[in-house]
Structures are given as structure tokens and as C-alpha cells.
C-alpha angles and dihedrals in degrees: 000000000000122000127185128176132205120246115277088000089278120167092244091141095051103159102250116149097260094049093047090052092048093049093045092053094045093049093047092048094048091050094048093045096050104029093236110155117229119214103167136357139181126180109197123187094271107015144019139221123202128180111206146163116226107203095168098045094242102121094131090054091050094050093044092051093045097046095043094051094045092048093051094044097045093044089052091050093049097040094239133129109193127095114297098199129063117261092243117094123262115268117245116189117183111216106219103193144013093268092055092048092051092045094050094045089052089049092050096049094043095049096105092051093046089052091052094244103120133009093231130028092232088063092063107118094208134073109305122154129162107144124081116264147102117274114187121210128197120219107260119239093229120087096352119095117239090228094039128121096250112109117260090229137010133182126233110216118204114195135184110252118248104248122192113256095007133097118229092258093048092047092053091047090053090049093048091050092048091050093049092047095047093044092053091048094049092046091051091048093053092049092043090055090053095253129144130216115246095217131222096274093053090046090057090051093058115124107249090217095051124091138199115284093215119099116253119222111250136202095019126149116276108215119220097197140017134216136130089218105100095199093049089053091049091049091049092049089052092050091049091051090048091051091049092053094047092046093048092051092046092048092050090052092047091050086052086060095254094143094176093068116124117228119212125260109277097042106142120162097039089049092053099040101036105017092234118182114260133195116254118256 
């Protein structure tokens, strides 16, 4: 699951029609260009969540392409020039098992209800997809040149994730049930606490340069993977530590001009920048 926030928590992605079209096109283009597979996506007013599978190992390229395009397009539409995204890095959470995938997709799709913005996720006026299908996007008139090289249209494909032990139909049914259950629970919580839902029209009227008045928790841990299975988490932590040791040793050897050194599986930047040799998966 990928998460990225706007600078200063501003509502720079408020889901007005033009912004939704821009975001839709940029996401579809980044996915087609990199081959990253999209399973669920929500663009809130000041952040986004996307659940993906990265079969080619190019997730940084996907995120760079997506964030760069969105920043340029939204800045052009709002008449601003400064950075659109927060200075902190994007959050990448590896989902270790089927339960974690289902849980995070439900979290993503129920985000607007949990925040007290709309009563039902389907009422969210922004980009929100979680069911398999093809969703075409036309190249926006703003920012892009009419005679430019960017495609005039591109299609965003949403696919059901491949979950261990489940067919595609069963996996989607589990996801749909989890979304419905979580949405009902979040809606009941908001009402129980005396809250009211803002509604889609009021969401669209938000000032893009405003921000939430609530205090945001700071200096918290940023998880790198998710699973309720304790032993799977322990195993993954061990594998991460093993990779870090192997990478550190390989990098030290490479800096000592031992160009025949083999870097561990998962090495990314050194492979791209310096074409180092890597172990086979």
C-alpha cells in the first residue's frame, strides 16, 4: 500500500471535476508506463492511498512518474508553483498475506466514511476504485500540449489481487464483504459519536489552500509491512535484516573496487545507476 500526503496537509487534491480528471489520467498513464497493477485507489482531499502489485520491480519509477505528473498538473490548475507533496517520503507498506491485503483495501475504500465526509464510499466525489474494470481517461486540456507526445487517452485497469488459496471470484467477494462491514462500522461510529457527514457537495467546496484544524500525530513509527501473523512478521524482519547485511557487505566491496561482487536480490538503485551484478531471484 502506497500513501502520499500533500504539503502542510492542504486540500490541494479537493475532488472537483478538473482535479479528478487530472488525477485519473496521471494514475492511468503511470500504471500503463510501468506495468504496476492497481487493485484499489482513493484520492482524498490531501492524500492518497493505492494498493498495487509490482511484478517488474519498478515501484519507485511508478511513484515518481505519478507524483511528478500530478504535482505539475494540479499546480498548473491552481496557479501555484511550490511543492505539492509533503517533504516526508512516501509510505510503502508490504502486505504479507491475503488477510492484510483485504484489510488494507477495505481501509482504503472506507477512508471517506471513516473521516466523516460521506455516508457511503460510493458517494465520494473523487477518484475511488476498488472493483475490477477498465476506466478510460481523456488527456486533460490543462498543462499538456495539444501536439505533445502524451497519449490522448489512456485506460486505468483495476484488477482483483491474486490471494493465496482463493480464486479471483472468491477474493473479490471477500474484499467486497470486508468493505461493506468496515463501512457500516465506521458509519455507525461517526453517528454514535454525534458526528455528521459533510456530504459530497460540501467536500467539493473545500478551499484547496485550507487544511484540517486537528493536530496530526508526529514522530510515530512508519511500518514497512503488515500482517496479523506474528511469526510471519518476525520472519520478514529477519529477511530484511539479512538483506541489509548482505547489501552493506556488497556495497563495501564495490567501493573497494571489487566490481565482481554480487549484490543481493532486491537491490534497486545500484543496479540502475551502476549496473552492478545481482543474485538471481
